C-alpha positions in Angstrom: 44.3 33.3 20.8 42.7 30.1 21.9 42.9 28.6 25.3 41.7 25.2 26.7 39.6 25.2 29.9 37.6 22.3 31.3 38.2 20.2 28.2 36.8 22.8 25.8 38.4 25.3 23.6 37.4 28.9 24.5 38.1 31.8 22.2 39.1 34.9 24.3 38.3 37.3 21.4 35.0 39.0 21.8 32.2 37.9 19.4 30.6 40.5 17.3 26.9 39.9 16.3 24.7 42.1 14.2 21.6 41.3 16.3 23.2 42.4 19.6 21.3 45.2 21.4 22.9 48.6 21.7 24.6 49.2 25.0 22.9 51.5 27.4 24.4 54.9 28.4 27.0 54.7 31.1 25.7 55.2 34.6 28.1 58.0 35.2 26.4 60.1 32.5 23.0 59.5 34.1 24.3 60.4 37.5 25.9 63.5 36.3 22.7 64.7 34.6 20.7 64.1 37.7 23.3 65.9 39.7 23.1 68.9 37.4 19.3 69.0 37.7 19.5 68.8 41.5 22.1 71.6 41.6 20.0 73.8 39.3 16.8 73.3 41.4 18.7 74.0 44.6 20.1 77.2 43.1 16.7 78.3 41.9 15.2 77.6 45.3 17.9 79.6 47.0 17.5 82.5 44.6 13.7 82.5 45.1 13.9 82.5 48.8 16.5 85.3 49.0 14.0 88.0 48.1 12.2 87.4 51.5 15.4 87.8 53.5 18.6 88.8 51.9 20.8 88.2 54.9 20.1 84.5 55.4 23.5 83.3 56.7 23.4 79.8 55.5 26.7 80.2 53.6 29.3 81.0 56.3 32.7 82.2 55.2 35.6 79.8 55.2 37.4 81.6 58.1 34.6 81.0 60.6 34.0 77.4 59.6 37.5 76.3 59.8 38.5 78.4 62.8 37.5 76.2 65.8 37.8 72.4 65.9 36.0 71.8 69.2 32.9 69.7 69.5 30.5 72.8 69.6 32.1 73.9 66.3 31.4 70.6 64.7 27.8 70.7 65.8 27.5 74.2 64.3 28.9 73.0 61.0 26.4 70.2 61.0 23.5 72.5 61.7 24.6 75.0 59.0 24.7 72.2 56.5 21.2 71.2 57.5 20.0 74.8 57.1 21.4 74.8 53.5 19.4 71.7 52.7 16.2 73.2 54.2 16.4 76.4 52.3 16.4 74.5 49.0 13.0 72.9 49.7 10.5 73.8 47.0 7.8 74.6 49.6 9.7 77.8 50.5 9.0 79.3 47.1 5.2 79.2 47.7 3.3 82.3 48.9 2.9 82.2 52.6 6.2 80.5 53.4 7.9 83.7 54.4 7.5 82.8 58.0 9.8 79.8 57.6 12.4 81.9 55.6 12.5 84.4 58.5 13.0 81.5 61.0 15.8 80.1 59.0 17.5 83.5 58.8 17.3 83.9 62.6 18.7 80.4 63.3 21.5 80.9 60.8 22.3 84.3 62.3 22.5 82.7 65.8 24.8 79.9 64.4 27.0 82.5 62.9 27.3 84.4 66.2 28.2 81.3 68.0 30.8 80.4 65.4 32.4 83.9 65.7 32.6 83.5 69.4 34.4 80.1 69.0 36.8 81.7 66.6 37.6 84.4 69.1 38.4 81.8 71.8 41.2 80.4 69.7 42.8 77.3 71.2 41.2 77.4 74.6 40.1 74.0 75.7 37.1 75.1 77.8 34.0 76.5 76.1 31.9 79.0 78.1 28.4 77.9 79.0 27.0 80.8 77.1 28.3 79.4 73.8 27.1 75.9 74.7 23.6 77.3 75.3 23.7 79.0 71.9 24.7 75.8 70.2 21.9 73.9 71.9 19.4 76.6 70.9 20.5 76.3 67.3 20.1 72.5 67.4 16.6 72.7 69.0 15.3 75.3 66.7 16.8 73.6 63.6 15.1 70.4 64.5 11.8 72.1 65.0 11.9 74.1 61.8 12.9 71.0 59.9 9.8 69.1 61.1 7.6 72.0 60.1 9.2 72.4 56.6 9.2 68.7 55.9 5.5 68.4 56.9 4.5 71.4 54.7 6.6 70.0 51.8 5.0 66.6 52.2 1.5 68.1 52.0 2.5 70.2 49.0 3.7 67.1 47.2 0.5 65.2 48.1 -1.6 68.0 46.5 0.5 68.1 43.3 0.3 64.3 43.0 -3.4 64.3 43.6 -3.9 66.9 40.8 -2.1 64.6 38.4 -4.4 61.8 39.6 -7.5 63.9 39.0 -6.3 64.9 35.5 -5.8 61.2 34.7 -9.3 60.5 36.1 -10.8 63.2 33.7 -9.0 61.7 30.7 -9.7 58.0 31.2 -12.5 57.9 33.8 -10.5 55.6 36.1 -8.8 56.1 39.5 -5.6 54.5 40.7 -6.2 52.9 44.1 -2.5 52.5 44.8 -1.8 56.1 44.0 -4.7 57.2 46.2 -3.3 55.2 49.1 0.1 56.8 48.6 -1.4 60.3 48.8 -3.3 59.4 51.9 0.0 58.1 53.5 1.6 61.5 52.8 -1.2 63.2 54.6 -0.7 60.9 57.6 3.1 61.5 57.6 2.6 65.3 57.6 0.1 65.1 60.4 2.3 63.0 62.5 5.4 65.2 61.9 3.8 68.5 62.9 0.6 69.1 64.9 -0.2 72.5 63.4 -2.1 72.0 60.1 -1.1 73.4 56.8 -3.9 74.5 54.5 -3.3 74.7 50.8 -4.8 76.9 48.1 -3.8 77.5 44.5 -3.4 80.3 42.0 -4.2 78.0 39.1 -7.5 78.1 37.3 -7.6 74.4 36.7 -10.5 72.8 38.4 -8.5 69.7 39.2 -5.9 71.9 41.1 -8.7 73.6 43.1 -10.2 70.2 44.1 -6.8 68.7 44.9 -5.7 71.5 47.3 -9.1 71.6 49.0 -9.2 67.8 49.4 -5.7 67.6 50.9 -6.5 70.4 53.4 -9.8 68.9 54.5 -8.1 65.5 54.8 -5.4 67.0 57.1 -8.0 68.6 59.4 -10.3 65.5 59.4 -7.3 63.4 60.4 -6.5 65.6 63.3 -10.1 65.6 64.5 -10.1 61.8 64.5 -6.8 61.3 66.2 -7.7 63.9 68.9 -11.0 62.3 69.7 -10.5 59.2 71.9 -13.2 57.3 70.2 -12.3 58.0 66.5 -8.6 57.1 66.4 -9.4 53.9 64.5 -11.3 55.6 61.7 -8.7 58.2 60.9 -7.6 56.4 57.8 -11.2 56.2 56.6 -11.7 59.9 57.2 -8.7 60.8 55.1 -9.9 58.6 52.2 -13.4 60.1 52.4 -12.0 63.6 52.4 -9.9 63.0 49.3 -12.8 61.6 47.4 -15.5 63.9 48.6 -15.4 66.5 45.8 -14.2 64.3 42.9 -17.8 64.2 41.6 -17.4 67.9 40.7 -15.2 66.8 37.8 -18.2 64.9 36.2 -20.3 68.1 36.2 -18.5 70.0 33.5 -19.7 69.5 30.0 -16.9 70.5 27.6 -14.3 72.0 29.8 -13.6 70.4 33.2 -11.5 73.4 34.3 -14.5 75.6 34.8 -17.0 74.5 37.5 -20.7 74.8 36.9 -22.3 76.9 39.7 -25.8 75.8 38.7 -27.4 75.0 42.1 -29.5 72.2 40.7 -26.5 70.2 39.5 -23.8 71.3 42.0 -25.8 70.0 45.0 -25.6 66.5 43.5 -21.8 66.2 43.5 -21.7 64.2 46.8 -23.8 61.5 45.1 -21.5 61.5 42.1 -18.5 61.3 44.3 -20.0 58.3 46.1 -20.6 56.6 42.7 -16.9 57.0 41.9 -16.0 55.6 45.3 -18.2 52.6 44.8 -16.5 51.8 41.5 -13.2 51.3 43.4 -14.8 48.2 45.1 -12.3 48.4 48.0 -13.8 51.2 50.2 -15.9 50.3 53.2 -19.5 51.4 53.4 -18.9 54.0 56.2 -16.5 55.9 53.8 -19.0 56.0 51.0 -21.7 57.2 53.4 -19.5 59.9 54.7 -18.8 61.1 51.2 -22.5 61.4 50.6 -23.0 63.4 53.8 -20.1 65.8 53.8 -22.3 68.7 52.9 -25.2 67.7 55.2 -26.1 69.9 58.3 -27.7 68.8 61.5 -30.7 71.0 61.2 -31.7 69.6 57.8 -30.5 72.6 55.7 -27.7 70.8 54.0 -27.5 69.0 50.7 -28.2 66.8 48.8 -30.7 64.9 51.0 -31.4 67.4 53.8 -30.7 64.8 56.5 -30.9 65.8 60.2 -28.4 65.1 63.0 -29.9 61.8 64.1 -29.6 60.5 60.5 -25.9 61.4 59.9 -22.9 59.2 60.5 -20.0 60.2 62.6 -17.6 60.4 59.7 -20.0 62.5 57.8 -20.1 65.0 60.7 -16.3 65.0 60.9 -16.1 65.9 57.2 -18.7 68.6 57.5 -16.7 70.3 60.3 -13.4 69.9 58.5 -14.9 71.3 55.3 -16.4 74.4 57.1 -13.1 75.0 58.9 -11.0 74.9 55.7 -13.5 77.0 53.7 -13.5 79.8 56.3 -9.8 79.9 56.7 -9.0 79.9 53.0 -11.3 82.9 52.6 -9.2 84.8 55.2 -5.6 84.3 54.0 -3.0 86.0 56.1 0.6 85.6 57.2 1.3 83.9 60.6 1.1 86.5 63.4 -1.4 88.4 65.4 -3.8 88.9 62.5 -3.9 85.1 61.8 -4.6 84.4 65.5 -7.5 86.9 65.4 -8.9 85.4 62.3 -8.6 81.9 63.8 -10.6 83.1 66.7 -13.3 84.4 64.4 -13.5 81.1 62.5 -13.8 79.1 65.8 -16.5 81.5 67.0 -18.5 81.1 63.8 -18.3 77.3 64.0 -19.5 77.4 67.6 -22.5 79.5 66.6 -23.3 76.9 63.9 -23.0 74.2 66.5 -25.3 76.1 68.8 -27.9 76.3 66.0 -27.7 72.5 65.6 -25.8 72.5 62.2 -22.5 71.0 63.4 -21.6 68.5 66.1 -20.6 70.5 69.2 -18.7 67.5 70.6 -16.1 67.6 67.9 -15.3 71.3 68.0 -12.8 71.0 71.0 -10.6 68.8 68.8 -10.1 71.5 66.2 -6.6 73.0 66.0 -5.8 75.5 68.8 -3.1 77.3 66.8 -4.0 79.1 63.6 -3.1 77.0 60.6 -0.5 78.1 58.1 -2.0 78.9 54.7 0.1 78.2 51.6 -0.9 79.4 48.2 0.7 77.3 45.5 2.0 79.4 42.6 1.3 78.5 39.0 4.2 76.6 37.5 5.3 76.8 33.8 4.5 73.1 33.2 1.0 73.6 34.7 -1.0 75.8 32.3 -2.9 78.5 34.1 -5.7 78.4 31.5 -8.2 75.7 30.8 -7.0 72.6 29.1 -10.2 71.9 27.1 -10.3 68.3 28.1 -13.6 66.4 28.0 -15.1 65.4 31.3 -15.5 61.8 32.3 -18.9 60.2 31.9 
């Protein structure tokens, strides 16, 4: 059927052309597939977290949820929904995250008790102060645990992304500046959200994974040192970038298999210089960052490597990285769950660093800005898509 419009004849029947591109899949199919993947991941996360605490009451029964219609009841429903979202975070599946699972169980149990009390009240208009206090406690503790879990999950994601970036560096010999800045931003976000640092280690044998978790942990502590010191707040971004690139030169030391580090002292001590060469190739880093990378293993008494510089020859950023590296190394060698044992080990680490500062190896003026509370140590488990063995990939030149 033809129809005139604007002085021209327009055919309303669709035109069929052989060179027309095929239509893309319907958005509804894509959305449904993404929804199925999200549901599967959330179910796996909930099942993996249930072994640490079987009575996590984040799924209240229908009777207690729909019983009361007061404002405290609505607040409790909102908090229970938030707890369901938190328990599906991937970071709760890692070793060392049992502390947060227990906290979620306690908060959800308190929310269930408050909900039961509201159900018993029935249609009474006035809510006792005791129940109002319980609701406020649930809200406060949920907000606090959310900040902690979000910060830990952000650092975990930064470490996984940095591992991918290091694998790419080994394959092609280049480094993405935009991706490096994105990882640094994640470290800043985690540091701002929660003051207690999270240190990461890994169960994988891949050398890139070991370097990624170590670099992110050192960057987190170095950032806290700079933000705590009144004169170093402006160089916090430089400290994070220097910490991320400090050990990347180790990937150039392997001959045929970059997964296995070479412990030959004569070559290993040169990795700060190799890391500085990689940093210079970016052509965007300032000179103090490159100098800090070269000095992150130097000690004030001249016993460090690779040049054996003394305290008066070291830069401030280099001394910050040296303290952050020593702090992380000693804590990762003493892995324990949060509690009295972790506090005792944290005191031993601080005492050892103070003795090193007394011997002139570390800057004693930076020690007061180390974390007061013991850090949370997370050990990332090996994933099926990340092989635990060596990948047999040639090292970059």
